[in-house]
N, C-alpha and C positions, 0 to 999 in steps of 0.2 A: 324541403320538398318531400311530401308524403304521398304515397299512393292512396287509392280510395279506401283501402283497408287499414290505413294508419301505419304502414311500414315505410321506413326511409330507405331508399335505394343506396346500396353500399357495396364496396369491394373488400375482399379479404385476400391476403397475400401469404402464401406458403413459399418461402424462399429456401431452396436447398443448395448445399455446397457439393463438392466433388465426393464427399463421403456420405452423401444423402442425409446429412444432419440438417435440421431446420433452424432458421433464424428465430430467436426468442428474445423479445424486447421487454425491458423492465419499465413500466410506466413511471413518468417523472414523479418524484416524491412519494411513491407508493411501493409497497412490496407485492406488486402483482405483475405477472408476466403474461404476454400475449403476442399474437402475430400482428404485423402491421395491418391496418384496415382504415377505411374512411369513406365518407359520403361521396356520392356521385352528384356533381353539380349539374344544374339545368343546361342542356345542350351537349353534355359530355357523353361519350360512349363508356361502357365499363372499362375497356382497355385504356382509354385516355385517362380516366380517373385512377386506374391502377398505377400507371406511370407517374402521375402527379403525386399520389400518395407515397409511392416508393421513394421519390425524391424528397418530399417534405419530411417523411418520418425516418428514412434510412440513409438519405443522401446519395442514393444510387441513381445513375442515369440509364436510359434504355440500352446503351452499349455495354453495361456491366452485367446484364442478365439476358436470358433467352426464355421465352415463353414455351413451356412444355405442354400445358393443358389448362383447361378451366372447367368448372362444374357445368353440367348440362343445363341446370335450372337454378332458379333462385333458392337459396337456403334461408329459412326464416327463424328468428328467435324473438320472443317477447321479453320486454324489459319490465321488471317488477315496478309497481307504482312509486315506491320510495326512491327509485333511481331516476325517475322522470322529472324533468323540470316542471315546476308548478304551472307555468303558462302552456305547457304541452299536454297536460293531463286531460284525459277525455278524448283526445285526438290521436296522440302518438301511442302506438302499441309496441313498436320494436324496429328491428332492422331486417331487411331482406338483402342477401348478399350473393354476388357472383364471386367465387373463389378462383384465384389464379395460382397455378403452380409454376414457379420460376426456377431456373437453374442459374446460379451465380457463375458468371464467366470472368468476372473481375477478381480483384484481390480483396482480402479482408480489410486492407488499409483504405479501400475505396469507400467503406462505410463511414458516414459522418452523421452523427445524431443531432448535430447543430446546423443542419442545412437550412432550416426555417427559423423564423423568429419565435415560433411557439413549438418547441420540441415536444414530441410525444413520449420519447424514451430517454432515460439518463444512463442506461447500461444495456448491454446485449451480450449474447453468447450463442454458440451453436449447441443444439440439443438433439438427442436421438429423434428420429422421425416420429416414433410412437410416443409422443409426449404423454406424461401421466395426466389424464384429464382432470384429476382432482386438483391440479395446479391452476386450472382455468376457472374463472368466476362461474358460479353454478349455472346461471341462465344462458351462458354461451356454450356449455359443454357439448350438448347434442349437435349443434352446428359444427363445432370443431371435429367431432367424431365423424359426422357425415362427410365433411370436406376431406379429411385425412383418408377415410376409407375410399371415397370415390376416386381420389387422385393417386392413391398409393400404387396402383398397377403401372402408372407412368414412371414412377420413381424407380421401382424395382424390376421393371421389364427387362433391362439389359443385364440383370444379375441372375436371371433364371428363377424358376418357381421355388426352388428349395430355400433360398435365402429369404424370399418374401414370406414363405410359410413359417420359417423360424422366427422372423420378426413378429408376425401376427400371433404365433404361439406364445412368445414372451409377453406380449401385450395382454392376451387372454389370461395367462398365468397370473400376472399382476392383478388383474381385475378379479379373478377367482379367489386369490389370497385375500384381497380387500373384502370381498363378499363373505368369505369364511370368517374373517375377524368380526364383521358386523353381526353375522348370525350367532357367533360364539358370545358376543357381548349382549345379545338380546336376553332380558331376564326371563327365567322360566317360572311360571306360576306355581305356587306351592300347594294350591288346592286341587291339582290334578286336571284343571281345565286347559284348553289349548291356548297358546299365547295369542295376543291380538294380531 
């Protein structure tokens, strides 16, 4: 099901534990990690799709989690052509997602990656809330950043602004260091002209 602009309606799930760490799933037979996500079926609300995907991908039931917040609007990303199935090319542009922030109220042992016949993940772990975005596939990074930024105030609200600011400062520091390394690695022209 695509909208008129070629985007597939989808939900993304940021699941946090009591230490405000996020659930990070490793895709089956790949070395790529991501948040749970999945399409919204015809007739489903975003919340219904979120609970279905949560069970299919993570094995959790509604009583294992509490909804804290969701993004106000759809967040969109375009999928590069070489990732798009041949029969969808020309019609499919990417995904538009409503992101849900959930608090885990169950136990870690409630997680079951084999709850469906087609598992999405073959391993999982808890990770700091401010995941390094370079670990996310490139075309999804901006949507991950937008979702984490928009929902972060709900995660750190009960811990006061100081902790939230320290968390954001660490994330910015990591980004600044990466940018500094990239700038340092840029070749300097030997003819005195400006670099490209």
